[in-house]
N, C-alpha and C positions, 0 to 999 in steps of 0.2 A: 699648475696645469692639471695635476691630478684632482684637485678640488673641483675644477671646472668640469672635468669628465664625470665625476661622481655626483656633482650637483645636477648636471644635465640628466644623468640617469635617474636620480631621485625625483626631479621635476617631471620627467617623462612617465615614470612609473606612477606618480601621483595622479597625473592627468588621465593616464590609461585606466587606473583603478577607479577613479571617479566616473569615467565614461561607462565602465562595466557595471558599476553600481546603479547608475542612472538607467541603463538599458535593462538591467535585471528588474529594477523596480517598475519600470514601464511595462515590461512583459508580465510581471506578476499582477499588476493592476489591471491590465487588459484582459488577462485570463479570468480574473475574478469578476470583472465587469460583464464579460460575455457569459460566464457560467451563471451569474445571478439573474440574467435577463434584463438588466438595467440598460442595455444598449438600445433597446427600442424606445425607452423613455428618454434616453439621451438624444436620440435622433429627432424626436419630437421637440425637445428643448432647443436643439441647434437651429431648427427651422423657424422657431419663434423668437430667436434672439433679436433684440433691436439693434439697428445699425447706427453707430455714432455719427453725428452730423459732420464732425471733422474728417471722418474717413471718406465721405462722399466727395470731398474736394480733390482727392488723389486717385480714388478708385471708382469706377463706374458702378452704380447701384445694382445694375443687372448682373455684373460680374460677381459682386458680393453675394447676391441671392443664389446665383448659380453655384458658387463655392459652397454655400450652406446646403444646397440641395445635393451636391456631390458628396458632402460629408454624411448627410442623412442617408443617402443611398448606400454608401459604403458600410455604415453601421447596420442598416437593415440586411444587407448581403452577408455581413459577418454573423448576424444573428441566425441566418438560414444555414450557414455552414458551420454552426457551432461545434458539433462533435469533432469534426476534422480539425478545426482551428484550435480547439482546446488541447487536442493531442499534440499539435504542432508547437503550441506555446509551451507545453510542459517539456518538450524536447529541446526547445531553444534556451531555456534557463541553464541547463548544464553546459550546453554548447557555448553560451556566453562566457562562462567561467573557464572553459577549456581554451577558448580564444584569448582570454585575458592571460592565462598562464603562459601560453605560447608567446604572446606579445612581450610580457615581462621577461621571459627567458631570452628572447631575441635581443631585447634592450640590454640585458645583463651580459650577454655574449659580446655585443658590440662595445660595451664599456670595458670589459676585460681585454678585448682586442685593441682598443684605443690605448689602454694603459700599457699593454705589452709593447705596442708600437712606439709609444712615447719613451718607454724605458730603453728600448733598443736604439732609438735615434739619439737619445740623451747620452748613451755610452759612447757612441761614435763622435759626438760633438766635443767631448772632453779632450783637452790637449794631453798629449803623452808627456809624462814627467819622468825624468831619469834620475 
């Protein structure tokens, strides 16, 4: 049972760390993209993307174009608020790792509590020998 507890902790910590790395990389990429000015080019590229024929069977073509327009508008808006957004993204990188540490600490605390509970319940379950 101890192996199950610590395997669960290891798996949870691995998934949590992978998520933190992905969010950190996405934030770093987004900050670099906005700082370089490539967001305006990206918004033009998004609006000119061809729509695959197989997608039109499940989704309305106007909805797809509206989604592309929404993405382009969001990128253009992000380009306008670049100074504020750049500062926000630089603060979010350390915040990501602080949240990661808090999450791993909480998982570690829960694993220790489960181990202690299992140890105490295991002692009570043993028959008394004289």
